Structure formats: C-alpha cells, structure tokens
PDB file of the backbone (N, CA, C, O) and the ligand in Angstrom, with CONECT records:
HET     ZN  A 101       1
ATOM      1  N   MET A   1      72.317 -37.416  28.894  1.00  0.00           N
ATOM      2  CA  MET A   1      72.939 -36.457  28.003  1.00  0.00           C
ATOM      3  C   MET A   1      72.646 -34.979  28.465  1.00  0.00           C
ATOM      4  O   MET A   1      73.492 -34.087  28.398  1.00  0.00           O
ATOM      5  N   LYS A   2      71.427 -34.817  28.916  1.00  0.00           N
ATOM      6  CA  LYS A   2      71.069 -33.483  29.466  1.00  0.00           C
ATOM      7  C   LYS A   2      71.939 -33.131  30.696  1.00  0.00           C
ATOM      8  O   LYS A   2      72.347 -31.993  30.929  1.00  0.00           O
ATOM      9  N   PHE A   3      72.182 -34.217  31.459  1.00  0.00           N
ATOM     10  CA  PHE A   3      72.933 -34.010  32.699  1.00  0.00           C
ATOM     11  C   PHE A   3      74.344 -33.540  32.391  1.00  0.00           C
ATOM     12  O   PHE A   3      74.893 -32.685  33.085  1.00  0.00           O
ATOM     13  N   LEU A   4      74.938 -34.121  31.319  1.00  0.00           N
ATOM     14  CA  LEU A   4      76.294 -33.716  30.879  1.00  0.00           C
ATOM     15  C   LEU A   4      76.317 -32.207  30.441  1.00  0.00           C
ATOM     16  O   LEU A   4      77.257 -31.475  30.748  1.00  0.00           O
ATOM     17  N   VAL A   5      75.291 -31.801  29.746  1.00  0.00           N
ATOM     18  CA  VAL A   5      75.268 -30.408  29.325  1.00  0.00           C
ATOM     19  C   VAL A   5      75.242 -29.434  30.493  1.00  0.00           C
ATOM     20  O   VAL A   5      75.884 -28.383  30.496  1.00  0.00           O
ATOM     21  N   VAL A   6      74.417 -29.870  31.539  1.00  0.00           N
ATOM     22  CA  VAL A   6      74.306 -29.012  32.725  1.00  0.00           C
ATOM     23  C   VAL A   6      75.663 -28.917  33.421  1.00  0.00           C
ATOM     24  O   VAL A   6      76.100 -27.832  33.805  1.00  0.00           O
ATOM     25  N   ILE A   7      76.347 -30.108  33.583  1.00  0.00           N
ATOM     26  CA  ILE A   7      77.636 -30.110  34.168  1.00  0.00           C
ATOM     27  C   ILE A   7      78.670 -29.233  33.433  1.00  0.00           C
ATOM     28  O   ILE A   7      79.463 -28.511  34.037  1.00  0.00           O
ATOM     29  N   LEU A   8      78.613 -29.338  32.130  1.00  0.00           N
ATOM     30  CA  LEU A   8      79.502 -28.605  31.273  1.00  0.00           C
ATOM     31  C   LEU A   8      79.193 -27.038  31.420  1.00  0.00           C
ATOM     32  O   LEU A   8      80.107 -26.217  31.492  1.00  0.00           O
ATOM     33  N   ALA A   9      77.997 -26.725  31.455  1.00  0.00           N
ATOM     34  CA  ALA A   9      77.574 -25.329  31.601  1.00  0.00           C
ATOM     35  C   ALA A   9      78.072 -24.740  32.972  1.00  0.00           C
ATOM     36  O   ALA A   9      78.567 -23.616  33.062  1.00  0.00           O
ATOM     37  N   LEU A  10      77.901 -25.586  34.017  1.00  0.00           N
ATOM     38  CA  LEU A  10      78.342 -25.194  35.336  1.00  0.00           C
ATOM     39  C   LEU A  10      79.778 -25.042  35.422  1.00  0.00           C
ATOM     40  O   LEU A  10      80.268 -24.088  36.025  1.00  0.00           O
ATOM     41  N   ALA A  11      80.523 -25.980  34.820  1.00  0.00           N
ATOM     42  CA  ALA A  11      82.024 -25.968  34.763  1.00  0.00           C
ATOM     43  C   ALA A  11      82.516 -24.732  34.033  1.00  0.00           C
ATOM     44  O   ALA A  11      83.461 -24.075  34.468  1.00  0.00           O
ATOM     45  N   LEU A  12      81.855 -24.414  32.897  1.00  0.00           N
ATOM     46  CA  LEU A  12      82.195 -23.273  32.104  1.00  0.00           C
ATOM     47  C   LEU A  12      81.997 -21.938  32.937  1.00  0.00           C
ATOM     48  O   LEU A  12      82.848 -21.050  32.996  1.00  0.00           O
ATOM     49  N   GLY A  13      80.839 -21.909  33.536  1.00  0.00           N
ATOM     50  CA  GLY A  13      80.505 -20.753  34.344  1.00  0.00           C
ATOM     51  C   GLY A  13      81.481 -20.533  35.438  1.00  0.00           C
ATOM     52  O   GLY A  13      81.906 -19.408  35.700  1.00  0.00           O
ATOM     53  N   TYR A  14      81.866 -21.683  36.126  1.00  0.00           N
ATOM     54  CA  TYR A  14      82.789 -21.590  37.220  1.00  0.00           C
ATOM     55  C   TYR A  14      84.118 -21.140  36.746  1.00  0.00           C
ATOM     56  O   TYR A  14      84.766 -20.340  37.422  1.00  0.00           O
ATOM     57  N   ALA A  15      84.579 -21.627  35.578  1.00  0.00           N
ATOM     58  CA  ALA A  15      85.905 -21.284  35.029  1.00  0.00           C
ATOM     59  C   ALA A  15      85.929 -19.841  34.715  1.00  0.00           C
ATOM     60  O   ALA A  15      86.912 -19.165  35.019  1.00  0.00           O
ATOM     61  N   LEU A  16      84.868 -19.318  34.103  1.00  0.00           N
ATOM     62  CA  LEU A  16      84.779 -17.884  33.726  1.00  0.00           C
ATOM     63  C   LEU A  16      84.809 -17.056  35.023  1.00  0.00           C
ATOM     64  O   LEU A  16      85.499 -16.039  35.091  1.00  0.00           O
ATOM     65  N   TRP A  17      84.063 -17.489  36.045  1.00  0.00           N
ATOM     66  CA  TRP A  17      83.991 -16.751  37.288  1.00  0.00           C
ATOM     67  C   TRP A  17      85.350 -16.644  37.951  1.00  0.00           C
ATOM     68  O   TRP A  17      85.757 -15.595  38.450  1.00  0.00           O
ATOM     69  N   ARG A  18      86.042 -17.799  37.932  1.00  0.00           N
ATOM     70  CA  ARG A  18      87.381 -17.903  38.521  1.00  0.00           C
ATOM     71  C   ARG A  18      88.396 -16.968  37.716  1.00  0.00           C
ATOM     72  O   ARG A  18      89.240 -16.269  38.277  1.00  0.00           O
ATOM     73  N   HIS A  19      88.220 -17.038  36.381  1.00  0.00           N
ATOM     74  CA  HIS A  19      89.093 -16.146  35.529  1.00  0.00           C
ATOM     75  C   HIS A  19      88.841 -14.716  35.802  1.00  0.00           C
ATOM     76  O   HIS A  19      89.790 -13.943  35.929  1.00  0.00           O
ATOM     77  N   GLN A  20      87.596 -14.316  35.902  1.00  0.00           N
ATOM     78  CA  GLN A  20      87.271 -12.876  36.208  1.00  0.00           C
ATOM     79  C   GLN A  20      87.848 -12.427  37.542  1.00  0.00           C
ATOM     80  O   GLN A  20      88.433 -11.353  37.676  1.00  0.00           O
ATOM     81  N   ARG A  21      87.652 -13.318  38.536  1.00  0.00           N
ATOM     82  CA  ARG A  21      88.157 -12.967  39.909  1.00  0.00           C
ATOM     83  C   ARG A  21      89.611 -12.773  39.880  1.00  0.00           C
ATOM     84  O   ARG A  21      90.130 -11.853  40.513  1.00  0.00           O
ATOM     85  N   ARG A  22      90.335 -13.652  39.126  1.00  0.00           N
ATOM     86  CA  ARG A  22      91.828 -13.659  39.116  1.00  0.00           C
ATOM     87  C   ARG A  22      92.336 -12.416  38.308  1.00  0.00           C
ATOM     88  O   ARG A  22      93.296 -11.753  38.699  1.00  0.00           O
ATOM     89  N   SER A  23      91.656 -12.140  37.183  1.00  0.00           N
ATOM     90  CA  SER A  23      92.120 -11.066  36.272  1.00  0.00           C
ATOM     91  C   SER A  23      91.726  -9.677  36.742  1.00  0.00           C
ATOM     92  O   SER A  23      92.394  -8.687  36.446  1.00  0.00           O
ATOM     93  N   ALA A  24      90.647  -9.630  37.467  1.00  0.00           N
ATOM     94  CA  ALA A  24      90.132  -8.262  37.918  1.00  0.00           C
ATOM     95  C   ALA A  24      91.100  -7.703  38.971  1.00  0.00           C
ATOM     96  O   ALA A  24      91.384  -8.365  39.969  1.00  0.00           O
ATOM     97  N   PRO A  25      91.580  -6.537  38.753  1.00  0.00           N
ATOM     98  CA  PRO A  25      92.460  -5.921  39.718  1.00  0.00           C
ATOM     99  C   PRO A  25      91.607  -5.440  40.959  1.00  0.00           C
ATOM    100  O   PRO A  25      90.450  -5.042  40.826  1.00  0.00           O
ATOM    101  N   PRO A  26      92.246  -5.504  42.151  1.00  0.00           N
ATOM    102  CA  PRO A  26      91.515  -5.060  43.347  1.00  0.00           C
ATOM    103  C   PRO A  26      91.147  -3.575  43.226  1.00  0.00           C
ATOM    104  O   PRO A  26      91.905  -2.796  42.648  1.00  0.00           O
ATOM    105  N   PRO A  27      90.025  -3.195  43.752  1.00  0.00           N
ATOM    106  CA  PRO A  27      89.607  -1.759  43.677  1.00  0.00           C
ATOM    107  C   PRO A  27      90.645  -0.869  44.349  1.00  0.00           C
ATOM    108  O   PRO A  27      91.014  -1.108  45.499  1.00  0.00           O
ATOM    109  N   VAL A  28      91.116   0.147  43.647  1.00  0.00           N
ATOM    110  CA  VAL A  28      92.128   1.014  44.260  1.00  0.00           C
ATOM    111  C   VAL A  28      91.440   2.203  44.918  1.00  0.00           C
ATOM    112  O   VAL A  28      90.607   2.853  44.287  1.00  0.00           O
ATOM    113  N   GLN A  29      91.763   2.495  46.147  1.00  0.00           N
ATOM    114  CA  GLN A  29      91.263   3.592  46.927  1.00  0.00           C
ATOM    115  C   GLN A  29      91.984   4.849  46.542  1.00  0.00           C
ATOM    116  O   GLN A  29      93.122   5.055  46.962  1.00  0.00           O
ATOM    117  N   ARG A  30      91.373   5.682  45.769  1.00  0.00           N
ATOM    118  CA  ARG A  30      92.016   6.967  45.346  1.00  0.00           C
ATOM    119  C   ARG A  30      91.578   8.092  46.192  1.00  0.00           C
ATOM    120  O   ARG A  30      92.183   9.162  46.128  1.00  0.00           O
ATOM    121  N   ARG A  31      90.571   7.931  46.980  1.00  0.00           N
ATOM    122  CA  ARG A  31      90.107   8.952  47.891  1.00  0.00           C
ATOM    123  C   ARG A  31      91.090   9.219  48.956  1.00  0.00           C
ATOM    124  O   ARG A  31      91.667   8.273  49.492  1.00  0.00           O
ATOM    125  N   THR A  32      91.327  10.464  49.309  1.00  0.00           N
ATOM    126  CA  THR A  32      92.271  10.756  50.392  1.00  0.00           C
ATOM    127  C   THR A  32      91.543  10.550  51.738  1.00  0.00           C
ATOM    128  O   THR A  32      92.193  10.270  52.745  1.00  0.00           O
ATOM    129  N   SER A  33      90.200  10.685  51.767  1.00  0.00           N
ATOM    130  CA  SER A  33      89.514  10.387  53.016  1.00  0.00           C
ATOM    131  C   SER A  33      88.255   9.527  52.626  1.00  0.00           C
ATOM    132  O   SER A  33      87.686   9.650  51.541  1.00  0.00           O
ATOM    133  N   PRO A  34      87.878   8.661  53.590  1.00  0.00           N
ATOM    134  CA  PRO A  34      86.647   7.871  53.336  1.00  0.00           C
ATOM    135  C   PRO A  34      85.445   8.728  53.283  1.00  0.00           C
ATOM    136  O   PRO A  34      85.404   9.776  53.928  1.00  0.00           O
ATOM    137  N   PRO A  35      84.391   8.299  52.488  1.00  0.00           N
ATOM    138  CA  PRO A  35      83.216   9.097  52.293  1.00  0.00           C
ATOM    139  C   PRO A  35      82.439   9.370  53.607  1.00  0.00           C
ATOM    140  O   PRO A  35      81.712  10.357  53.722  1.00  0.00           O
ATOM    141  N   ALA A  36      82.617   8.484  54.568  1.00  0.00           N
ATOM    142  CA  ALA A  36      81.947   8.618  55.853  1.00  0.00           C
ATOM    143  C   ALA A  36      82.660   9.547  56.806  1.00  0.00           C
ATOM    144  O   ALA A  36      82.247   9.701  57.955  1.00  0.00           O
ATOM    145  N   ALA A  37      83.711  10.159  56.344  1.00  0.00           N
ATOM    146  CA  ALA A  37      84.464  11.010  57.215  1.00  0.00           C
ATOM    147  C   ALA A  37      83.626  12.169  57.710  1.00  0.00           C
ATOM    148  O   ALA A  37      82.789  12.650  56.945  1.00  0.00           O
ATOM    149  N   PRO A  38      83.789  12.667  58.960  1.00  0.00           N
ATOM    150  CA  PRO A  38      83.041  13.813  59.330  1.00  0.00           C
ATOM    151  C   PRO A  38      83.414  15.016  58.599  1.00  0.00           C
ATOM    152  O   PRO A  38      84.596  15.291  58.395  1.00  0.00           O
ATOM    153  N   GLN A  39      82.401  15.779  58.178  1.00  0.00           N
ATOM    154  CA  GLN A  39      82.671  16.950  57.354  1.00  0.00           C
ATOM    155  C   GLN A  39      82.844  18.208  58.252  1.00  0.00           C
ATOM    156  O   GLN A  39      82.453  18.213  59.419  1.00  0.00           O
ATOM    157  N   ASP A  40      83.411  19.214  57.693  1.00  0.00           N
ATOM    158  CA  ASP A  40      83.554  20.441  58.332  1.00  0.00           C
ATOM    159  C   ASP A  40      82.162  21.130  58.372  1.00  0.00           C
ATOM    160  O   ASP A  40      81.569  21.418  57.332  1.00  0.00           O
ATOM    161  N   MET A  41      81.680  21.374  59.565  1.00  0.00           N
ATOM    162  CA  MET A  41      80.329  21.934  59.691  1.00  0.00           C
ATOM    163  C   MET A  41      80.377  23.452  59.986  1.00  0.00           C
ATOM    164  O   MET A  41      81.219  23.939  60.740  1.00  0.00           O
ATOM    165  N   VAL A  42      79.433  24.165  59.354  1.00  0.00           N
ATOM    166  CA  VAL A  42      79.362  25.584  59.629  1.00  0.00           C
ATOM    167  C   VAL A  42      77.885  25.860  60.060  1.00  0.00           C
ATOM    168  O   VAL A  42      76.946  25.166  59.669  1.00  0.00           O
ATOM    169  N   ALA A  43      77.761  26.908  60.882  1.00  0.00           N
ATOM    170  CA  ALA A  43      76.403  27.254  61.462  1.00  0.00           C
ATOM    171  C   ALA A  43      75.766  28.333  60.535  1.00  0.00           C
ATOM    172  O   ALA A  43      76.430  29.251  60.053  1.00  0.00           O
ATOM    173  N   CYS A  44      74.487  28.166  60.328  1.00  0.00           N
ATOM    174  CA  CYS A  44      73.765  29.109  59.526  1.00  0.00           C
ATOM    175  C   CYS A  44      73.731  30.430  60.293  1.00  0.00           C
ATOM    176  O   CYS A  44      73.384  30.403  61.474  1.00  0.00           O
ATOM    177  N   ALA A  45      74.062  31.570  59.716  1.00  0.00           N
ATOM    178  CA  ALA A  45      74.083  32.814  60.397  1.00  0.00           C
ATOM    179  C   ALA A  45      72.718  33.319  60.684  1.00  0.00           C
ATOM    180  O   ALA A  45      72.566  34.281  61.437  1.00  0.00           O
ATOM    181  N   ARG A  46      71.687  32.698  60.102  1.00  0.00           N
ATOM    182  CA  ARG A  46      70.325  33.184  60.303  1.00  0.00           C
ATOM    183  C   ARG A  46      69.647  32.367  61.386  1.00  0.00           C
ATOM    184  O   ARG A  46      69.076  32.933  62.318  1.00  0.00           O
ATOM    185  N   CYS A  47      69.699  31.067  61.283  1.00  0.00           N
ATOM    186  CA  CYS A  47      68.943  30.243  62.220  1.00  0.00           C
ATOM    187  C   CYS A  47      69.846  29.335  63.083  1.00  0.00           C
ATOM    188  O   CYS A  47      69.358  28.678  64.004  1.00  0.00           O
ATOM    189  N   GLY A  48      71.113  29.298  62.798  1.00  0.00           N
ATOM    190  CA  GLY A  48      72.030  28.521  63.632  1.00  0.00           C
ATOM    191  C   GLY A  48      72.087  27.024  63.329  1.00  0.00           C
ATOM    192  O   GLY A  48      72.785  26.267  64.003  1.00  0.00           O
ATOM    193  N   VAL A  49      71.356  26.622  62.326  1.00  0.00           N
ATOM    194  CA  VAL A  49      71.442  25.186  61.954  1.00  0.00           C
ATOM    195  C   VAL A  49      72.824  24.850  61.437  1.00  0.00           C
ATOM    196  O   VAL A  49      73.404  25.638  60.689  1.00  0.00           O
ATOM    197  N   HIS A  50      73.387  23.665  61.824  1.00  0.00           N
ATOM    198  CA  HIS A  50      74.691  23.318  61.264  1.00  0.00           C
ATOM    199  C   HIS A  50      74.579  22.526  60.032  1.00  0.00           C
ATOM    200  O   HIS A  50      73.898  21.501  59.987  1.00  0.00           O
ATOM    201  N   VAL A  51      75.242  22.989  59.029  1.00  0.00           N
ATOM    202  CA  VAL A  51      75.258  22.247  57.711  1.00  0.00           C
ATOM    203  C   VAL A  51      76.673  22.034  57.292  1.00  0.00           C
ATOM    204  O   VAL A  51      77.566  22.792  57.669  1.00  0.00           O
ATOM    205  N   PRO A  52      76.894  20.968  56.483  1.00  0.00           N
ATOM    206  CA  PRO A  52      78.269  20.756  55.963  1.00  0.00           C
ATOM    207  C   PRO A  52      78.719  21.932  55.134  1.00  0.00           C
ATOM    208  O   PRO A  52      77.932  22.509  54.383  1.00  0.00           O
ATOM    209  N   ARG A  53      80.033  22.306  55.269  1.00  0.00           N
ATOM    210  CA  ARG A  53      80.522  23.457  54.609  1.00  0.00           C
ATOM    211  C   ARG A  53      80.281  23.343  53.025  1.00  0.00           C
ATOM    212  O   ARG A  53      80.016  24.318  52.321  1.00  0.00           O
ATOM    213  N   SER A  54      80.402  22.102  52.582  1.00  0.00           N
ATOM    214  CA  SER A  54      80.213  21.911  51.094  1.00  0.00           C
ATOM    215  C   SER A  54      78.761  22.199  50.663  1.00  0.00           C
ATOM    216  O   SER A  54      78.495  22.494  49.498  1.00  0.00           O
ATOM    217  N   GLU A  55      77.833  22.107  51.626  1.00  0.00           N
ATOM    218  CA  GLU A  55      76.383  22.338  51.204  1.00  0.00           C
ATOM    219  C   GLU A  55      75.889  23.693  51.674  1.00  0.00           C
ATOM    220  O   GLU A  55      74.786  24.098  51.307  1.00  0.00           O
ATOM    221  N   ALA A  56      76.677  24.413  52.482  1.00  0.00           N
ATOM    222  CA  ALA A  56      76.280  25.684  52.975  1.00  0.00           C
ATOM    223  C   ALA A  56      76.456  26.778  51.872  1.00  0.00           C
ATOM    224  O   ALA A  56      77.299  26.662  50.983  1.00  0.00           O
ATOM    225  N   LEU A  57      75.636  27.817  51.977  1.00  0.00           N
ATOM    226  CA  LEU A  57      75.685  28.911  51.031  1.00  0.00           C
ATOM    227  C   LEU A  57      76.450  30.029  51.706  1.00  0.00           C
ATOM    228  O   LEU A  57      76.056  30.527  52.760  1.00  0.00           O
ATOM    229  N   ALA A  58      77.530  30.408  51.091  1.00  0.00           N
ATOM    230  CA  ALA A  58      78.391  31.458  51.671  1.00  0.00           C
ATOM    231  C   ALA A  58      78.036  32.805  51.197  1.00  0.00           C
ATOM    232  O   ALA A  58      77.791  32.984  50.004  1.00  0.00           O
ATOM    233  N   LEU A  59      77.990  33.839  52.122  1.00  0.00           N
ATOM    234  CA  LEU A  59      77.782  35.192  51.742  1.00  0.00           C
ATOM    235  C   LEU A  59      78.860  35.916  52.561  1.00  0.00           C
ATOM    236  O   LEU A  59      78.691  36.147  53.758  1.00  0.00           O
ATOM    237  N   GLY A  60      79.975  36.271  51.893  1.00  0.00           N
ATOM    238  CA  GLY A  60      81.100  36.924  52.546  1.00  0.00           C
ATOM    239  C   GLY A  60      81.702  35.813  53.462  1.00  0.00           C
ATOM    240  O   GLY A  60      82.043  34.718  53.014  1.00  0.00           O
ATOM    241  N   THR A  61      81.808  36.168  54.776  1.00  0.00           N
ATOM    242  CA  THR A  61      82.364  35.207  55.690  1.00  0.00           C
ATOM    243  C   THR A  61      81.283  34.388  56.395  1.00  0.00           C
ATOM    244  O   THR A  61      81.579  33.485  57.177  1.00  0.00           O
ATOM    245  N   ARG A  62      80.080  34.706  56.114  1.00  0.00           N
ATOM    246  CA  ARG A  62      78.905  33.991  56.808  1.00  0.00           C
ATOM    247  C   ARG A  62      78.404  32.883  55.884  1.00  0.00           C
ATOM    248  O   ARG A  62      78.568  32.881  54.664  1.00  0.00           O
ATOM    249  N   HIS A  63      77.776  31.943  56.592  1.00  0.00           N
ATOM    250  CA  HIS A  63      77.194  30.766  55.869  1.00  0.00           C
ATOM    251  C   HIS A  63      75.744  30.606  56.189  1.00  0.00           C
ATOM    252  O   HIS A  63      75.301  30.989  57.272  1.00  0.00           O
ATOM    253  N   TYR A  64      74.989  30.048  55.271  1.00  0.00           N
ATOM    254  CA  TYR A  64      73.579  29.923  55.431  1.00  0.00           C
ATOM    255  C   TYR A  64      73.186  28.430  55.072  1.00  0.00           C
ATOM    256  O   TYR A  64      73.851  27.758  54.283  1.00  0.00           O
ATOM    257  N   CYS A  65      72.073  27.976  55.703  1.00  0.00           N
ATOM    258  CA  CYS A  65      71.632  26.619  55.480  1.00  0.00           C
ATOM    259  C   CYS A  65      70.865  26.555  54.169  1.00  0.00           C
ATOM    260  O   CYS A  65      70.871  25.506  53.525  1.00  0.00           O
ATOM    261  N   CYS A  66      70.196  27.641  53.738  1.00  0.00           N
ATOM    262  CA  CYS A  66      69.392  27.656  52.498  1.00  0.00           C
ATOM    263  C   CYS A  66      69.474  29.047  51.872  1.00  0.00           C
ATOM    264  O   CYS A  66      69.941  30.007  52.485  1.00  0.00           O
ATOM    265  N   ALA A  67      69.009  29.116  50.647  1.00  0.00           N
ATOM    266  CA  ALA A  67      68.994  30.358  49.926  1.00  0.00           C
ATOM    267  C   ALA A  67      68.046  31.362  50.546  1.00  0.00           C
ATOM    268  O   ALA A  67      68.260  32.569  50.436  1.00  0.00           O
ATOM    269  N   GLU A  68      66.975  30.866  51.213  1.00  0.00           N
ATOM    270  CA  GLU A  68      65.968  31.821  51.794  1.00  0.00           C
ATOM    271  C   GLU A  68      66.629  32.562  52.951  1.00  0.00           C
ATOM    272  O   GLU A  68      66.434  33.770  53.080  1.00  0.00           O
ATOM    273  N   HIS A  69      67.415  31.872  53.809  1.00  0.00           N
ATOM    274  CA  HIS A  69      68.065  32.540  54.915  1.00  0.00           C
ATOM    275  C   HIS A  69      69.164  33.442  54.404  1.00  0.00           C
ATOM    276  O   HIS A  69      69.432  34.498  54.978  1.00  0.00           O
ATOM    277  N   GLN A  70      69.799  33.026  53.327  1.00  0.00           N
ATOM    278  CA  GLN A  70      70.867  33.883  52.721  1.00  0.00           C
ATOM    279  C   GLN A  70      70.267  35.171  52.262  1.00  0.00           C
ATOM    280  O   GLN A  70      70.813  36.256  52.461  1.00  0.00           O
ATOM    281  N   ARG A  71      69.075  35.015  51.612  1.00  0.00           N
ATOM    282  CA  ARG A  71      68.408  36.202  51.061  1.00  0.00           C
ATOM    283  C   ARG A  71      67.895  37.130  52.190  1.00  0.00           C
ATOM    284  O   ARG A  71      67.992  38.354  52.112  1.00  0.00           O
ATOM    285  N   GLN A  72      67.343  36.482  53.249  1.00  0.00           N
ATOM    286  CA  GLN A  72      66.760  37.327  54.346  1.00  0.00           C
ATOM    287  C   GLN A  72      67.832  38.093  55.098  1.00  0.00           C
ATOM    288  O   GLN A  72      67.595  39.199  55.584  1.00  0.00           O
ATOM    289  N   ASP A  73      69.057  37.474  55.193  1.00  0.00           N
ATOM    290  CA  ASP A  73      70.133  38.201  55.920  1.00  0.00           C
ATOM    291  C   ASP A  73      70.840  39.208  55.019  1.00  0.00           C
ATOM    292  O   ASP A  73      71.595  40.037  55.528  1.00  0.00           O
ATOM    293  N   ALA A  74      70.633  39.173  53.736  1.00  0.00           N
ATOM    294  CA  ALA A  74      71.292  40.045  52.831  1.00  0.00           C
ATOM    295  C   ALA A  74      70.653  41.458  52.932  1.00  0.00           C
ATOM    296  O   ALA A  74      71.300  42.455  52.613  1.00  0.00           O
ATOM    297  N   HIS A  75      69.366  41.529  53.384  1.00  0.00           N
ATOM    298  CA  HIS A  75      68.675  42.783  53.436  1.00  0.00           C
ATOM    299  C   HIS A  75      68.796  43.473  54.736  1.00  0.00           C
ATOM    300  O   HIS A  75      68.247  44.561  54.911  1.00  0.00           O
TER     301      HIS A  75
HETATM  302 ZN    ZN A 101      69.245  28.873  58.289  1.00  0.00          ZN2+
END
C-alpha cells in the first residue's frame, strides 16, 4: 500500500511538472543588448584608469573613476 502512495505522489508531481513546463511562457528577451555586451569605456581624467561610462563620474566633459579624483581635479 505504501508503494502505491509513492507511485501516486511521483505521478502527481510529474503531472504538475509537465503542466508547469507546458503552461509557462518562454522567457521574453526585452533587453536591446545582452548584459555581457562591452560597455562604452571612458578614461579617468586624473589617473587614466578606464571605467564604464555608466559608472564614471562626469565633471563637464571629463570623466573620473572615483569621487576622490573628481574632487582633486576640480581644484
Ligand atoms: Zn582616477
């Protein structure tokens, strides 16, 4: 009897798994570019280190790798 319960549980789990796989829509790629795409790099005006434009600190037309270099170049 215990064996039957195990079989039933496995069958139910398998049925649910199949149902979820079938009903779940495939993940839609909404990004215009993959996350691993090379980023636009800018050089720090103070030390020359290249940092992604999104992480660089801009001061006018110049970019800096950190707030410290931005502050040092501002004076
Ligand atoms: Zn720097």
